[in-house]
VMD Tcl script that draws the C-alpha trace (Angstrom):
set ca {
  {0.14 0.06 0.02}
  {1.38 3.46 -0.92}
  {0.82 5.89 1.86}
  {2.45 8.79 -0.30}
  {0.09 11.75 -0.57}
  {0.13 13.96 -3.54}
  {1.92 17.21 -3.22}
  {-0.93 19.33 -4.42}
  {-4.49 18.77 -4.97}
  {-7.47 20.98 -6.30}
  {-10.76 20.98 -4.40}
  {-13.40 20.30 -7.22}
  {-16.14 22.31 -5.53}
  {-14.36 25.52 -4.89}
  {-11.47 25.30 -7.30}
  {-8.97 26.12 -4.80}
  {-5.52 24.61 -5.08}
  {-3.99 23.11 -2.03}
  {-0.24 22.22 -1.30}
  {0.93 19.50 1.19}
  {2.86 20.69 4.34}
  {3.60 17.84 6.72}
  {0.33 16.12 7.11}
  {-1.99 18.99 6.20}
  {-3.03 20.41 2.86}
  {-2.87 24.31 3.02}
  {-4.70 26.53 0.42}
  {-2.66 28.35 -2.03}
  {-4.29 31.73 -1.45}
  {-2.13 34.74 -2.28}
  {-3.29 38.43 -2.68}
  {-2.41 39.87 -6.13}
  {0.65 42.04 -6.22}
  {-0.02 45.67 -6.16}
  {2.16 48.56 -7.42}
  {3.69 50.53 -4.47}
  {2.63 54.22 -4.40}
  {3.31 57.07 -2.21}
  {0.20 58.58 -0.95}
  {-0.12 62.49 -0.71}
  {-2.73 64.12 1.37}
  {-5.67 63.48 -0.71}
  {-4.74 59.79 -1.20}
  {-4.34 59.35 2.65}
  {-7.83 61.20 3.23}
  {-9.50 58.87 0.72}
  {-8.07 55.78 2.30}
  {-9.11 56.84 5.74}
  {-12.63 57.69 4.43}
  {-12.83 54.09 2.76}
  {-11.68 52.32 5.84}
  {-14.13 54.17 8.27}
  {-17.26 54.74 5.97}
  {-17.07 52.48 3.11}
  {-15.76 49.12 4.59}
  {-17.19 47.00 1.86}
  {-15.76 48.82 -0.85}
  {-12.46 49.10 0.90}
  {-12.36 45.29 1.50}
  {-13.48 44.51 -2.11}
  {-10.65 46.88 -3.59}
  {-7.99 45.46 -1.15}
  {-8.93 41.70 -2.15}
  {-9.14 42.52 -5.89}
  {-5.76 44.33 -5.85}
  {-7.49 47.58 -7.04}
  {-7.02 49.71 -3.92}
  {-3.55 51.31 -4.75}
  {-4.70 52.03 -8.35}
  {-7.91 53.77 -6.99}
  {-6.01 55.74 -4.40}
  {-3.49 56.91 -6.93}
  {-6.13 57.85 -9.52}
  {-8.04 59.83 -6.81}
  {-4.95 61.83 -5.53}
  {-3.77 62.55 -9.23}
  {-7.35 63.79 -9.95}
  {-7.69 65.67 -6.84}
  {-4.34 67.61 -7.46}
  {-5.22 68.37 -10.85}
  {-8.73 69.67 -10.07}
  {-7.40 71.79 -7.02}
  {-4.96 73.53 -9.46}
  {-7.69 73.98 -11.92}
  {-10.02 75.41 -9.32}
  {-7.50 77.70 -7.78}
  {-6.65 79.27 -11.40}
  {-10.38 79.73 -11.97}
  {-10.89 81.45 -8.56}
  {-7.84 83.56 -8.93}
  {-9.06 84.92 -12.26}
  {-12.56 85.61 -10.76}
  {-11.05 87.57 -7.76}
  {-8.70 89.61 -10.12}
  {-5.66 88.54 -7.94}
  {-2.46 89.40 -10.00}
  {1.13 88.61 -9.36}
  {1.73 92.27 -8.95}
  {-0.21 92.21 -5.79}
  {2.27 89.93 -4.29}
  {4.80 92.58 -4.34}
  {2.72 95.52 -3.45}
  {0.34 94.01 -0.77}
  {1.82 90.67 0.24}
  {-0.46 90.05 3.28}
  {-3.55 90.72 1.33}
  {-2.25 88.49 -1.52}
  {-1.31 85.56 1.00}
  {-4.77 85.97 2.75}
  {-6.59 85.76 -0.53}
  {-4.59 82.73 -1.86}
  {-5.06 80.83 1.45}
  {-8.85 81.51 1.08}
  {-8.90 80.26 -2.49}
  {-6.92 77.19 -1.74}
  {-9.34 76.37 1.05}
  {-12.28 76.86 -1.11}
  {-10.77 74.46 -3.88}
  {-9.92 71.87 -1.33}
  {-13.50 71.98 0.23}
  {-14.96 71.47 -3.43}
  {-12.51 68.62 -4.12}
  {-13.34 66.81 -0.78}
  {-16.95 66.86 -1.75}
  {-16.40 65.81 -5.31}
  {-13.74 63.22 -4.90}
  {-12.55 62.27 -1.27}
  {-15.87 61.93 0.74}
  {-18.08 60.04 -1.82}
}
mol new
graphics top color blue
foreach p $ca { graphics top sphere $p radius 0.5 }
foreach p [lrange $ca 0 end-1] q [lrange $ca 1 end] { graphics top cylinder $p $q radius 0.2 }
display resetview
């Protein structure tokens, strides 16, 4: 009688492949490789939001291997959109580069306000949805 067990086997019901370790079969489960990315402010905010408020979406993207791609896309879109909104708001407010030299405090205050407005818009459009 041959007591030698096969090194691998596939469960016909689930299609999961198992490998032999000692006397036990261990499933060959591995998460797909994801590209490594560096998250900026908007990527981190989106990740936190997904973890805290959209747990199912977060888990699905994590298991599918699409989470990093999603975060990269959101942060790039957010950055582009903020720059676009800042330029639009700057034009509407008649803020010029000459004002930076003549009335610096006013210019800094106005730019900070414009940036805050742009970020609020992006938060509502991309981050917290």
